[in-house]
ZAKE-199944 format. One record per atom (N, C-alpha, C): residue in three letters; x, y, z. Coordinates in steps of 0.1 Angstrom, whole numbers, plus 5000, padded with zeros to 4 digits. Layout:
% ZAKE-199944
AlaXYZ...
% end
This chain:
% ZAKE-199944
Met933019557350Met931919467353Met932619327356Ser932119267366Ser932719137370Ser932219027361Ser933018917361Ser932718797353Ser931418737357Val931118747370Val929818687374Val928618757368Ser928718897367Ser927518967361Ser927418947346Arg928618907340Arg928518897325Arg927718767321Lys927718667330Lys927218537326Lys925718547322Pro924818617329Pro923418627325Pro923318687311Leu924118797309Leu924018867296Leu924518767285Ile925518687287Ile925918597276Ile924818497274Ala924218447284Ala923118347282Ala922018407274Val921618527277Val920518597270Val920818607256Ala922118647253Ala922518667239Ala922518537231Val922918427238Val922918297231Val921518257228Val920518277237Val919118237234Val918518327223Ala918918457223Ala918418537212Ala918918497199Val920218457198Val920818417185Val920118287180Ala919918197190Ala919218067186Ala917818087181Ala917118177188Ala915718207184Ala915718267170Ala916618357167Ala916718427154Ala917018317144Gly917818227147Gly918218117137Gly917018027134Leu916217997144Leu915017907142Leu914017987134Trp913818117137Trp912818187129Trp913218197114Trp914518217112Trp915018227098Trp914818097090Trp915117987097Trp915017847091Trp913517817088Phe912617847098Phe911217817096Phe910617897085Ser910918027085Ser910318117074Ser910918077060Arg912218037060Arg912817997048Arg912217867042Ser912017767051Ser911417647046Ser910017657042His909217747048His907817767044His907717847031Ala908717927029Ala908718007017Ala909017917005Val909717807007Val910117716996Val908917626993Val908217577003Val907117487001Val905917546996Ala905517657003Ala904217727000Ala904317796987Thr903317786979Thr903117866967Thr901917956969Pro902118086969Pro900918176972Pro899818146962Gly898518126967Gly897418106959Gly897217966953Ala898217866955Ala898017736950Ala897417646961Val896417566956Val895717476965Val896317336965Pro896717286977Pro897317146977Pro896217046974Val896516946965Val895516846961Val896216716959Gln895416606960Gln895916476956Gln895316446942Val896216386933Val895716356920Val896016206917Val895216156907Val895316026902Val895216036887Glu895715926880Glu895615916866Glu894315846862Val893715886851Val892615806845Val893115686838Val892515566841Val893015446834Val891915386826Arg892315306816Arg891315246808Arg891415086810Arg890315026813Arg890314876815Arg888914826814Asp888714696814Asp887414636814Asp886814636828Val885514656829Val884914666842Val883514586842Ser883314506852Ser882014426852Ser880914516858Asp879914536851Asp878714616856Asp877914526865Val878014546878Val877414456888Val876314526896Ile875214446898Ile874214486907Ile874414426921Arg874514506931Arg874814456945Arg873614476953Ala873314376962Ala872114386971Ala872314286982Val871414296992Val871314197003Val870114107000Gly870413977000Gly869313886998Gly869113787009Thr868013707008Thr867713607018Thr867513477012Val868213377018Val868113237012Val866813177016Arg866213117006Arg864813057007Arg864912907002Ser864312817010Ser864212687006Ser863112676995Gln863312596985Gln862312576975Gln861112496980Arg861312426991Arg860212356997Arg860512327011Ser859712367020Ser859812347034Ser858512307040Val858412187046Val857112137051Val857212107066Val856212157074Val856112127088Val855312007089Ile855811907096Ile855111777098Ile854211787110Arg852911777108Arg851911787118Arg851011667119Pro850611627131Pro849611517132Pro848211557127Gln847611467120Gln846211497115Gln845211417122Val845611327132Val844711257141Val845311257155Asp844411237165Asp844811237178Asp845411097181Gly846411087190Gly847010957193Gly848310967199Glu848810857205Glu850110857211Glu851210847200Leu852310917202Leu853410907193Leu854210787196Leu854110677187Leu854710557190Leu856210557187Glu856510607175Glu857910597170Glu858310707161Leu859510757163Leu860110847154Leu861210777146Leu861010757133Leu861910677125Leu863110747119Val863210877122Val864310957116Val865011037128Arg866211077125Arg867011157135Arg867011307131Glu867211397140Glu867311537137Glu868511557129Gly868411637118Gly869511657109Gly869711557098Gln868811457098Gln869011347088Gln868411387075Gln869111347064Gln868611367051Gln867611257047Val866411297042Val865411197039Val865011217025Lys864411107019Lys863911117005Lys862311117006Arg861811166995Arg860311176994Arg859811026995Gly858811007004Gly858110877006Gly858710797017Asp859810847024Asp860310777035Asp859410787047Leu859210677055Leu858410677067Leu859110757078Leu858410857083Leu859010937094Leu858410907108Val857110887109Val856410887122Val855410777122Arg855210707133Arg854110617136Arg853310667148Ile852010677146Ile851110717157Ile850210597160Asp849810587173Asp849010477177Asp847710477169Asp847410357163Asp846210347154Asp845110247160Arg845210207172Arg844310107177Arg842910147177Ala842610267181Ala841210327182Ala840710337168Ile841510377158Ile841010397145Ile840710257138Val841610157141Val841410027135Val840109967141Ala839809987154Ala838609937160Ala837410007153Ala837410137151Ala836310207145Ala836110167130Leu837210137124Leu837110087110Leu836509947110Asp836809857119Asp836209727119Asp834709737122Gln834309837131Gln832909857134Gln832209907122Ala832809997114Ala832110047102Ala832009937092Lys832909847091Lys832809737081Lys831709637085Ala831609617099Ala830509527103Ala829109597101Gln829009727103Gln827809797100Gln827409787085Leu828409797077Leu828209777062Leu827709637059Ala828209537065Ala827709407063Ala826209387067Val825909447078Val824509447082Val823609517072Ser824009637068Ser823209707058Ser823109637045Glu824109577040Glu824109497028Glu823109377029Ala823109317040Ala822209197042Ala820809247042Gln820509357049Gln819109417049Gln818709457035Leu819609517027Leu819309557014Leu819009437005Lys819809327007Lys819609206999Lys818209147001Ser817809147014Ser816509087018Ser815409177012Ala815509307014Ala814509397009Ala814409396994Thr815409376987Thr815409366972Thr814709236968Leu814909126975Leu814209006971Leu812709016974Asp812309086985Asp810909106988Asp810309196977Leu811009296973Leu810509386962Leu810209306949Glu811009206946Glu810809126934Glu809509036936Arg809308986948Arg808108906950Arg806908996949Tyr806909116955Tyr805809206955Tyr805409246941Arg806409256932Arg806109296919Arg805309176912Ser805709056914Ser805008936909Ser803608936914Leu803408956927Leu802108946933Leu801209066928Gln801809176925Gln801009296921Gln800409266907Lys801209196899Lys800709166885Lys799409076886Asp799308996896Asp798108916898Asp797008986907His797409116910His796509196918His796209136932Val797309066937Val797209016951Val797409126961Ile798409216958Ile798709326967Ile798409456960Ser798309556968Ser798009686962Ser799309756957Val799109856949Val800309936944Val800910006955Gln800210046965Gln800710126976Gln801810036984Val801509906986Val802409826993Val803709806984Leu803509796971Leu804709776962Leu805609906963Asp804910026963Asp805710146964Asp806410156977Gln805810116988Gln806510127001Gln807710037002Gln807609916996Gln808809826995Gln809909886987Gly809509946976Gly810610006968Gly811310116975Ala810510196983Ala811110306991Ala812110247001Gln811710137007Gln812610077017Gln813910027011Val813809976999Val815009926992Val815910046989Asp815310156985Asp816110276982Asp816810326995Gln816110327006Gln816610377019Gln817810287023Leu817610157022Leu818710067026Leu819910077017Ala819710107004Ala820810136995Ala821610256999Ala820910367003Ala821510487008Ala822310457021Thr821810367029Thr822510337042Thr823810257038Val823710177029Val825010097024Val826010197019Arg825610297011Arg826610397006Arg827110477018Asn826310517028Asn826810587039Asn827810507047Asn827510377049Asn828510287055Asn829810277048Gln829710277035Gln830910267026Gln831810397028Ala831010507028Ala831710637030Ala832410647044Ala831710587054Ala832310587068Ala833610507068Ile833610387061Ile834810307060Ile835910377053Ala835610457042Ala836610527035Ala837210637044Ala836410707052Ala836910807061Ala837810747072Arg837410627077Arg838310557087Arg839610517081Gln839510477068Gln840810437061Gln841710557059Val841110667056Val841910797055Val842610827069Gln841710817079Gln842310847093Gln843410747096Leu843210617092Leu844210517095Leu845510557087Ser845410607075Ser846610647068Ser847410757075Tyr846710847082Tyr847310957089Tyr848210907101Thr848010777105Thr848910727116Thr850310697111Arg850510697098Arg851810677092Arg852110797084Ile853110877088Ile853510997082Ile854710977073Tyr854611007060Tyr855710987051Tyr856211127046Ser857511127043Ser858111257039Ser857511307026Pro857011427026Pro856511477013Pro857511537003Thr858811537008Thr859811596999Thr861211547003Asp862111556994Asp863511536998Asp863911647007Gly864711627017Gly865211737025Gly865911697038Arg866111797046Arg866811777059Arg865811787071Val865811697080Val864911697092Val865411797102Gly864511877107Gly864811987116Gly864811927131Ile864812017140Ile864811987155Ile863411937158Arg863211827165Arg861911777169Arg861311847181Asn860011857182Asn859311917193Asn858611817202Phe858511697198Phe857911587206Phe858711467207Asp858611387217Asp859311267219Asp858311147218Pro858811027215Pro857910907216Pro857310897229Gly856010867229Gly855210857241Gly854310977243Ser854611087236Ser853811217237Ser852411187231Leu851411257237Leu850111257231Leu850011367221Leu849711327209Leu849611427198Leu848111457195Arg847811577192Arg846511617189Arg846511697175Ala845511667167Ala845411737154Ala845311887156Ala844811937167Ala844612077169Ala845912147174Asp847012067176Asp848212127181Asp848812227170Thr849212347175Thr849712447166Thr851212417163Leu851812347172Leu853312317171Leu853412187163Gly854212187153Gly854412067145Gly855511977152Leu855511857147Leu856511757152Leu857911807149Phe858211837136Phe859411887131Phe859211937117Ser860211987110Ser860112027096Ser861011947087Val860711937075Val861611877065Val861811987054Thr863112027053Thr863412137044Thr864312097033Lys863912127021Lys864712097009Lys865912187008Met867112137007Met868312217008Met869112236994Asp868812136985Asp869512136973Asp868612096961Pro868312176951Pro868812316950Pro868112416960Ile868612536960Ile868012636970Ile867912766962Ser867212856968Ser866912986961Ser867413106970Val867713216964Val868013346971Val867113446965Glu866313516974Glu865413626970Glu866113766973Val865913856964Val866513986965Val865414096962Ser865314196969Ser864414306966Ser865314426960Leu864914466948Leu865714566940Leu864714686937Pro865314806935Pro864414916931Pro863714886918Gln862514936917Gln861714906905Gln862314976893Ala863215076895Ala863815136883Ala864715046876Met865114936882Met866014836876Met865214736868Leu863914746868Leu863014646861Leu863414626847Pro863614726838Pro863914706824Pro865314626823Lys866314666831Lys867514596831Lys867414446835Leu866614416845Leu866314286850Leu865614196839Gln864614266833Gln863914196822Gln864814156811Ala865714246807Ala866614216796Ala867614106800Leu868014106813Leu868913996818Leu868213866818Leu866913866822Leu866213736822Leu865913686808His865713776799His865513736785His866813676779Glu867913746782Glu869213686778Glu869513556784Ala869013536797Ala869413416805Ala868813296798Ser867813306789Ser867213196783Ser868213116774Gly869213196770Gly870313126762Gly871513106771Thr872113206777Thr873213196786Thr872813256800Pro872713166810Pro872213216823Pro873113326828Thr872413426834Thr873113536840Thr873613496854Pro874913506856Pro875513456869Pro875113546880Val874813476891Val874513546904Val875413486915Leu876113566922Leu877013516933Leu876513556946Ala876613466956Ala876113486970Ala877313476979Tyr877513586987Tyr878613586997Tyr878113597011Ala878913547021Ala878513557035Ala878313697039Ser879013787034Ser878913927037Ser879614007026Glu879514137026Glu880114217016Glu881614197017Gly882214137007Gly883614107007Gly884013987014Gly883013907018Gly883213787026Gly883413667018Glu883213547024Glu883413417017Glu882313397006Leu882713346995Leu881813306984Leu881113176988Leu879713186989Leu878913066993Leu878412986982Gly878213056970Gly877712976959Gly877513066947Glu877513006935Glu877213066922Glu876013006916Gly875013096913Gly873713046907Gly873413126895Arg872113126892Arg871613186879Arg870313266882Leu870113366875Leu868913446876Leu867713356871Ala866713346879Ala865613256875Ala864213316873Leu863913426881Leu862513466881Leu862413616886Ile861613696880Ile861213826885Ile859713816890Asp859413866901Asp858113856907Asp857113926897Asn855813886898Asn854813936889Asn854214066893Arg854714136903Arg854214266907Arg855314336915Val855114476915Val856014556923Val855414586937Thr856214576947Thr855714606961Thr855514756962Ser854214796962Ser853914946961Ser854415016974Ala854414946985Ala854815016998Ala856215056998Thr857114976991Thr858515006991Thr859115046978Gly858315026967Gly858815056954Gly859914966949Thr859814836954Thr860814736950Thr860114616943Ile860914536937Ile860414416931Ile861414306935Arg860714186938Arg861514076942Arg862013996930Val863313946932Val864013876921Val864513746928Lys864413636921Lys864813506927Lys865913446918Ala866913396924Ala868013316918Ala868113176924Glu868513086915Glu868612946919Glu870112906921Phe870412826931Phe871712786934Phe871812636936Ala872812566931Ala873112436935Ala873812446949Asn873412356958Asn873812366972Asn874212236978Ser874912156970Ser875312016975Ser876212026988Gln877012126990Gln877812137001Gln877112207013Gly875912257011Gly875112307022Gly875612437028Lys876312517019Lys876812647024Lys875712757026Leu874712737017Leu873612837018Leu872512767027Trp872012847037Trp871112797047Trp869812877047Pro868612807047Pro867412877046Pro867312997056Asp866813107051Asp866513237059Asp867913307063Gln869013257057Gln870313327059Gln870313457051Ser870913557057Ser871113687049Ser872513677042Val872513707029Val873713707021Val873813827013Ala875113857009Ala875413967000Ala875413906986Val874613966977Val874413916963Val874914016953Thr875613956943Thr876014036931Thr875513976919Val874914056910Val874514006897Val875314076886Gln876014006878Gln876814066867Gln875914086855Ser875514216853Ser874614246842Ser875314256829Lys876514316828Lys877314316816Lys878714346818Leu879514346808Leu881014376809Leu881214506801Leu881714606808Leu882114736801Leu883514726797Arg883714706784Arg885114686779Arg885814826776Asp887114826779Asp887914946776Asp887315076782Ala886815066794Ala886215176800Ala887115276807Leu886815406808Leu887615496816Leu887215496830Val888215466839Val887915436853Val888715536862Val887915586872Val888515676882Val888015636896Pro888715676906Pro888215646920Pro886915716922Gln886015656931Gln884715716933Gln884915856939Thr886015886946Thr886116016952Thr886416126942Val886716096930Val887016196920Val885816266915Val884716196915Val883416246909Val882716346919Gln882416466914Gln881716566922Gln880316586916Arg879416616925Arg878016646921Arg877716796922Gly877216846911Gly876916986910Gly875417006906Leu875017126905Leu873617156901Leu873317116887Asp874417126878Asp874217086864Asp874616946861Gly874916866871Gly875316726869Gly876616696875Asp877116576871Asp878416536877Asp879516596869Phe880716616876Phe881916676870Phe883116626878Ile884216646872Ile885516626878Ile886416736876Tyr887516756884Tyr888516856882Tyr889716786876Lys890016826864Lys891216786857Lys892316886858Val893516836861Val894716916863Val895516926850Gln895617056846Gln896417076833Gln897117216835Asp898417206833Asp899217326834Asp899117386849Asp899117296858Asp899017326872Asp897717406876Lys896717396868Lys895417456870Lys894317356870Ala893217386878Ala892117296878Ala891017336868Gln890717236860Gln889617256850Gln888417176853Val887217236852Val886017156854Val885617086841Val885416956843Val885016866831Val883816796834Pro882616836828Pro881416756830Pro881516616825Val881016516832Val881116376829Val879716306831Gln879616196825Gln878416106827Gln878915976833Ile878115926843Ile878515806850Ile877815686844Ala878715596838Ala878115476832Ala877915366842Tyr878715366852Tyr878715266863Tyr879515316875Ser879015286887Ser879815316899Ser879515216910Asp880415206919Asp880215126931Asp880915196943Asn881215136953Asn881815196965Asn883315246962Glu883915186952Glu885315216950Glu885615296937Ile885015256926Ile885315316913Ile884115376906Ala884315456896Ala883315506887Ala883815496873Val882915456864Val883215456849Val882615576844Val883415666837Val882915796833Val883115806818Thr882315896812Thr882415936798Thr882316086798Gly883016146788Gly883016286788Gly884316346782Gly884716456787Gly885916526782Gly887216486788Ile887416356792Ile888716316797Ile889216196789Asn890516166790Asn891116056783Asn892015976793Ala892415856789Ala893315776797Ala894615856799Gly895115856811Gly896415926814Gly896216066819Asp895016126818Asp894716256824Asp894816256839Arg895416366844Arg895416376859Arg894216446864Val893516376874Val892316436880Val892416436895Val891716536901Val891816556915Val891016456923Ala891716386932Ala891016286940Ala890716336955Asp891416436959Asp891216486973Asp891616636973Gly890816716980Gly891016856980Gly890116946972Gln889016886966Gln888216956957Gln887417066964Ser887217056977Ser886417156984Ser886917296983Arg888217306981Arg888817446981Arg889117486966Leu888717406957Leu889017446943Leu887917526936Arg888317606927Arg887417676918Arg887917656904Pro887017676894Pro887517656880Pro888717756877Gly889817696872Gly890917776869Gly891917806880Ala891617746892Ala892417776904Ala893817696902Lys894817766907Lys896117696907Lys896217586917Val896817476914Val896917366923Val898417326925Arg898617256936Arg899917206939Arg899817066944Val900616976939Val900716846944Val901816836954Pro901516796966Pro902616786977Pro903616686972Asp904916706977Asp906016626974Asp905716476976Ala905016446987Ala904716296990Ala903716236980Ala903016326972Ala902016266963Ala902416296948Lys903616336945Lys904016366932Lys904116246923Ala904416136930Ala904416006922Ala903015976917Lys902915956904Lys901615936898Lys900915816904Arg899615826907Arg898815726912Arg897715696903Ser897415566900Ser896315536891Ser895115496898Ala894015496891Ala892715456897Ala892715306900Pro892015256910Pro892015116914Pro891415026904
% end
């Protein structure tokens, strides 16, 4: 056989030897790693530490007082005495409306009152004379009665004129609008020179109180007993309430639990809760949506595991504890939980290894294996 014909055979032999070597190495390595019947799992240790029992919800910032400034009389807007965004005090002059027509009507009502009072004075003097004459039987009783009725009529006219003057004075007061509260002026909807009407649905602007401010939260009615206890405790030491821009976002303010609404919303099965916040820096804004946490109590020396450890079964919550490389089912009760951790009570202790991942393939008593990369003990957060 020539050297040329041997080359393909040598190449085939080399490939076969290489393939056999790879197969031996692959089967050898898998035989070392794999344990027949063992389920690979991730484990963590149960730790013991203090945990804050926190109620989390989404709330809405509410001003404690917000007033829309509206005209109550018709007239030209003469002057706006405040700027948009300006802080004002209760009683500050905000707006002047043209009052000339009202002043003229007021003067007319005062003149009419003077006429009525003069007529009443004259009729009263005549009535006194008629009474003297009637004693001497110079005039009849009928004439005396008619004069008395005229005096009464004129007295009613005087009172009517006085009421008209009072009404004009009230209208005149409406041409000067004063701030009804401390607060911040909003964006205006009219400029000086605009014709204002009392029937306008759009207000001139709003004045909104910013400090202090409130946050309203709707919570499930099942929390009502806990909330009532917190509110009762708050009479001595206020229950802290924190408001964040979002879940895990910037802290906007720290307030206190102030009020539980007087009824449950039957359509949603929730109850509204209000907290009060100091807001001198203006971080909380009316109608802003915020993430709210209410610290109800502190769980001291609690057993803590990651939320992924806890499993839900027909008979309640349970966890898989690893002991002697086998999975044991341990029923537990949840004292508190959030998105990351759970505080549990039951047949576990600090330092126990529990399964955090891989539970779907486990059965009570199943053999487990912790992969090399996860053999380093990992604790609960």
